[in-house]
N, C-alpha and C positions, 0 to 999 in steps of 0.2 A: 171423555178419552180420546176423541179424535186428535186433539192437539199432540197427544202422545205417540202419534204414529209417524215414523221416520219419514221425513218430505223426500220427494225425488231429487236424485242427484247428490245426496250427501254420502259419504263413507263413514261406517260406523262399524263395530265389532260384529266378528262372526263367532266368537266364544267369550265367555266371561267366566273369570274365577270370582264366585259369588259368597265367599266365605267358607267357614266360620272364622272371624276374627280370632287372632292368635292361635291359630293351628296350622300354620305352616304355608299361609298364603304368600308371604313374602319370598321365601324360599322358591317356591314354583313359578311365582312371578318371574323372577331371576331366570330361572332355567330356561323356561319358555321363551324368554327374552332373547337368548343366546343363540336360539333355532334360527338359522338362515331363511326359514320360511314364515317366521313369525315378526309382526311388529306388535309391541304392548308400549302404552306411555310409562313413564317412570313412576307416576303417583297415581293413587287410587283416584277414580273419578267420581263415582257415587251419584251418577245422572238420574237413574230410574227411581230413586228414593229421595232426590235432593230437597225435597220439601216435608220429610218425615220429622215431626218436631221430636218424637221419641228418640230416633237414632242420631239425629244431627242437630241438637239444639245449638252447637256452637256455629251453625250456618247462618243463624239470625243474629240480628242487631237492634238492640233498643236504645234510642237517644234520651230517653224519657218522657218523649212525646209521641215519637214514629216508629214504627219497624221498618227494618230492610230486611226482607225475606226472600226466600227462593220460590216463587210462584212461576211456573213455566206459562202459565195462562196468561199472565200480565205481557209477556212478550215471547211467544212462541219462537219465533226467527232467531232472536238473540239467544236464547237457550239452545236450540238445536245447532246453530253455528259454533257456539262455544262448545259443545259437545264434540262436533265434527272437528275441531281445531286440535284436538288432543290426538288424532291420529293422520294429521297431514303427512308426517314423515314416513309413512307405510310405502313400501314399494308396490310396485302394479301387481305383482304376483305373490305377495306376502299374505297370509290371514293376519287379521288385526284382533286384537283381544284388550281385554281391560280387566282390572282387578280391583272389586268394589265389595269390602268385606261385609256390608251391612244387608246385601240384598236378601241373604238368607233368612234375617229376621225382619226383614219388610215385606209383607204380603203385598202391598201396593206394587213393590218392584217386579215381582212375579206377573201380577197381573198386566203391567205395562210391556214387560218383556213378552209375554204371551201374544200381545195384539200386534207385533211386528210383523211384517210380511216376510222377514227373512227368518229362517229356522235355526236362531242361534244355540250353539250348544253350552252348557254350563258345567263346570267343575266346582264340587262343594267338598271342603275339607273339614272333617270332624275330629276333634280332640279329646281327650279324657276330660269331661265337663268341669271337674273341680280344678284341675289344671290349668285348663284354658280361661276359667274366673279369675285365679290368682294372676295369670299373666296379665289379663287385661288391667286388674286393680294396678298393676305396677305400671302399665302404659299410661293411666289416668293420674297416677302421681307424677311420672314424668312429664305430663302434657298440662300440668296445671289444674285438673279437674277433680282428684281425690282430695277430699279435706278432712277425712277421718282415716284411723287405722283401718286394717283390713277388716278386724272384728267389729269395729263400730260401724263401718260401712255395710256390712251384714245386718246389724240392727237398724240402722236408719235410712239406708237407702240401698236395699237388697238389688232393687231394680237393674242398678247401674253396672253390676257385676255378673249377675246371675242370668239375666234375661237371654243373654245370647247364647248360653248352653243348654236352652230348652228345645233340643234338636228335633224331637218327635214331633211338637206341635207345629214347629217351623216347618219341617220337611212335609207333614200332612197338608199344610195350608199352600205349600209351594206346589206341590204336585195336583193341586186343585185347578191350577192355571197351566202348568208347563208339564208337558207329557214326560213320565219318569224316563224314557227311554233318551232324551235328550240331556239328562242331568247324569254325572259321573260322580258318584260318592266316592270320596278316598278317605281312608281313615289313617290319620297323621302317624300312629305308632306303627302301623303297618309301612307306610310311605318311607318312613326313616329306616326301618328294619330291611327293606328290600326297594331301594330308590329306583334301580335301573326295571326291577319289573313293574312297579307302579307307573313308571314314566312310559314304558312301553304301551300299557294300556291307555294311559292319559292321552299320548301322541295318536295312537289309534282313534281314539273318541272324537278328537277334533280334527284330525284328517291330514297329519302330517308324519313325515318320516323319523321315527325315533332314532334310527341309524346317523342321522346328521346332526344330531346333537353333539356339541364338543365334549370330549371326556372331562374335562375340567369343569364344565357347567354342571354334569351330573351330581357330581361330588360336592357341589357347593352347599353351604348352609348360610344362610342369611338372616339378618334380624337378630343378631347376637344380644345377650342381655347387655341394658345400659341402666344404672341406677344411680340416683342421687348420692353424692358423697355422704350426706348427711340427710337419710329419709325423714326422721322426725321433723327436721327444720323445714324440709320442702313441703310436708303436708301443713304444717302451721303457716308458711308462705301463702299455699293454696287457699287456706280457709280465709285470710284477710284480704288477699287480693285476685279472688278468683276470676274477677272479669278480665283480667289481662290474658289468662289462658285461653278464654274464647275467642280471642281474635286470631288465631294460630291459622286458620283456614281460610279467612274471608278475602284476603288479597286475590285469591285465583278462583272465586266463584262469580258466575254470571252477574249476580246483583252483590256489591258490597258497600260497606260506608263510605269508602272514596268515591264511589260514582254517585253517591247521595249525599256528598257533602259533609262526610262524617269529619269529627275532630280527633285530635291526639287522645290516646287512652292511657292516662296516667298507670293505672295498675299495670298494663302492658310493658311501660318502661322500668317499673319495679320489677317484673319477672325477668327482664333483660338484664338489669343490674346483679339480680339474685343469682342468675346462672354464672355469673361470673366468679361469685364467691361461693357457690355450691353447684359445681359442675358435674356433668354425668360421668360416670367412669364404668368402664366395661367389667362387669362384675355380675354374679348372681345374687337375685334378691334373696334376702333371708327366708329360711326355710318356714313353710307354713306350719302353725301349731298342729300338733297331731290331733287334739280335740276337735278343732275347726276343720281338718281334712275329713275325720270321721262324719262330723255333722253334713257336711256337703254330699260326701260320697252317698250317704243315707237318703239325702234328699234327692239327689239326681238319679239314683239307682231306682226309686220309686216313680220319679216324674218321667223317666226314659222308658218304662217298661211297655214293650210293644215295638221298641226301634228294631230289634233283630226281625221281628216278623215283617215291618214295613220294608227293611232292606233285603229281606231274604238270605241274610247270614248273620252269625255271631258276632255281634259287636260288644255288646255290654260286657261279656266273658272277658275281652281284652282289657276292659277298665276296671272291672270289679271281679274278675275271677278268683283273685287271691284272697278275696274276703271269707272267713269262716262262718 
């Protein structure tokens, strides 16, 4: 674990938006990025769990004989310099932040954050678990990784869309390593209903002046829905050319196929051609089937029993209070 302690002289975040995925993190990222006292890179970084094979299978490449993988222990200096390079544009008096939506679901990230000498502040957003899972499914469709319908994904690969909604287990594990007072938990539905009130609390948590947020930024809502024009065609393409989608992140990782002498990826070329004939359009995904929604609500209401007690406030009624 010593390799994971920040070396002297490098500038890295003072706060982290740590998840959950598809819970308003992009909107919060954008809003905080407009604050004059904050610098936050445009993209997610995912440094503290970069080698988590469950959360980041796309970060690894297999050429048939050898792996290109993200192991900090192989070259700690390269990895820390890569991490610090994301924050080189920060002003001297700005707070530095990052947005990595898998940290909540990666206990190893919590352990690595906890051993840092600086007392990082964290912001965790939670959304109705069923709605979050469905939104993640459509993200997987768009990025070439969903190869079944949503219902068949629940049958054949439920981990891929359900695991990141298991907030109770994730927070319990996170709090084993990071003191709860360093973590601000925000409920997405409350954030959207009273954005100004939520942002005042978030700004206070990380130590910036809410009044300096531009009014236009406060009202922003980012990451609007994009869906393929022909969703069924998209899923079929993903099934037959799945390897192409797995290359999307690798060019900007510390270790990538180009650095290791990688070759042209034919499925990726197919993906590029496919996007021209099946573009992403701004639209809402099809509504979830009511029976599927009931199935997942039943599952998550059971699995998240105890979340209210952990957080010290009623959260489950916000999501499931309408159920008779």
